[in-house]
N, C-alpha and C positions, 0 to 999 in steps of 0.2 A: 400425353406426358403425365407422369405421376409425381405428386407432391405430398409432403407431410405438413400439417398445420403446426407451425412453430409457436406463434404468438397471435393472440387476438387482442386488438386495441379498439379504441372507440369506433373509428371509421375505417380502420385498415387491418389487414391480416398479413402476417409474415409467413411465407411458405418456403419450405426447403425442397429443392428438386431431389428426387430419389436417385436419379441417374448421375448427376454431377455435383451434388451438394451445394449448389448455388442458391442463395436466398433471394426471394422476390417479394416485393411488397405490392399489394393490390387493395382496391376498395373492397370492404366487407360486403357491399351490395352485389358484387360480382360472383359471390359464392353462395352455396345453399345456406338458408337461414339457421339451420340447426347444427352448424359445424361446432366442433370442440377442438381444443388443443390436442395434438397428437393424432387427429383423424388423418386417414389417407384419402386424398382426393385425386380424381383422374380428370384431366382436361382433354376433351375431344371437340374439335371444331369450335373452340372458344367457349364451350359449355363445361362447367365443373360439376362433378357429382361425387358424393361420398362413396367410397368402396367399403361397404360394411364388413365384408369378410376379411379384407386385409387389415382394416382398422382393428377388428376383434383380435386377430392373430398378433398384431403389433402390441396391443395393450396387454395381452396375456404374456408375451415375451418380456415386456418391461416389468410386469408384476413378478414373474419368476426370478428375474435378475435381482429385484429389490428384496424378495424373500430370501434368496441365497446369501445376500449380504449380511443378514441378521441371524443366520443359523449358527 
Protein backbone atom coordinates (compact mmCIF):
# COMPACT_ATOMS: atom_id res chain seq x y z
CA UNK A 1 0.00 0.00 0.00
CA UNK A 2 1.20 3.53 -0.73
CA UNK A 3 1.08 6.44 1.73
CA UNK A 4 2.10 10.08 1.91
CA UNK A 5 3.70 11.40 5.08
CA UNK A 6 1.29 14.10 6.24
CA UNK A 7 2.71 15.08 9.65
CA UNK A 8 5.69 14.11 11.75
CA UNK A 9 5.23 14.53 15.48
CA UNK A 10 7.48 13.57 18.42
CA UNK A 11 6.83 9.83 18.50
CA UNK A 12 4.13 9.49 15.86
CA UNK A 13 3.65 10.03 12.15
CA UNK A 14 0.38 10.68 10.33
CA UNK A 15 0.16 9.04 6.93
CA UNK A 16 -2.47 9.46 4.22
CA UNK A 17 -3.39 6.48 2.10
CA UNK A 18 -3.00 7.30 -1.60
CA UNK A 19 -5.77 4.84 -2.53
CA UNK A 20 -8.60 5.93 -0.28
CA UNK A 21 -7.33 9.13 1.47
CA UNK A 22 -7.74 7.61 4.93
CA UNK A 23 -5.37 8.95 7.58
CA UNK A 24 -3.41 6.53 9.75
CA UNK A 25 -1.27 7.29 12.78
CA UNK A 26 1.68 5.07 13.63
CA UNK A 27 4.85 5.10 15.69
CA UNK A 28 7.72 6.95 14.10
CA UNK A 29 9.98 4.00 14.93
CA UNK A 30 8.07 1.83 12.41
CA UNK A 31 9.17 4.02 9.49
CA UNK A 32 12.56 4.80 7.96
CA UNK A 33 14.56 7.23 10.09
CA UNK A 34 15.09 9.75 7.28
CA UNK A 35 11.41 10.38 6.42
CA UNK A 36 10.18 13.90 5.75
CA UNK A 37 6.71 15.37 5.40
CA UNK A 38 5.28 14.77 1.90
CA UNK A 39 7.48 11.72 1.28
CA UNK A 40 5.80 8.82 -0.49
CA UNK A 41 6.26 5.54 1.38
CA UNK A 42 5.32 2.05 0.33
CA UNK A 43 4.36 -0.72 2.75
CA UNK A 44 5.10 -4.31 1.77
CA UNK A 45 4.69 -7.13 4.28
CA UNK A 46 4.73 -4.67 7.19
CA UNK A 47 7.96 -2.98 6.07
CA UNK A 48 7.91 0.66 5.01
CA UNK A 49 10.34 2.18 2.53
CA UNK A 50 10.60 5.60 0.93
CA UNK A 51 9.83 5.69 -2.78
CA UNK A 52 12.43 8.27 -3.85
CA UNK A 53 11.21 8.54 -7.44
CA UNK A 54 7.56 9.16 -6.55
CA UNK A 55 8.56 11.52 -3.75
CA UNK A 56 10.66 13.57 -6.18
CA UNK A 57 7.82 13.74 -8.73
CA UNK A 58 5.33 14.76 -6.03
CA UNK A 59 7.57 17.52 -4.67
CA UNK A 60 8.18 18.86 -8.20
CA UNK A 61 4.42 18.94 -8.86
CA UNK A 62 3.82 20.80 -5.60
CA UNK A 63 6.56 23.33 -6.41
CA UNK A 64 5.10 23.87 -9.89
CA UNK A 65 1.66 24.52 -8.41
CA UNK A 66 3.08 27.00 -5.91
CA UNK A 67 5.09 28.78 -8.59
CA UNK A 68 1.99 29.09 -10.78
CA UNK A 69 0.10 30.74 -7.94
CA UNK A 70 2.57 33.61 -7.84
CA UNK A 71 2.95 34.25 -11.58
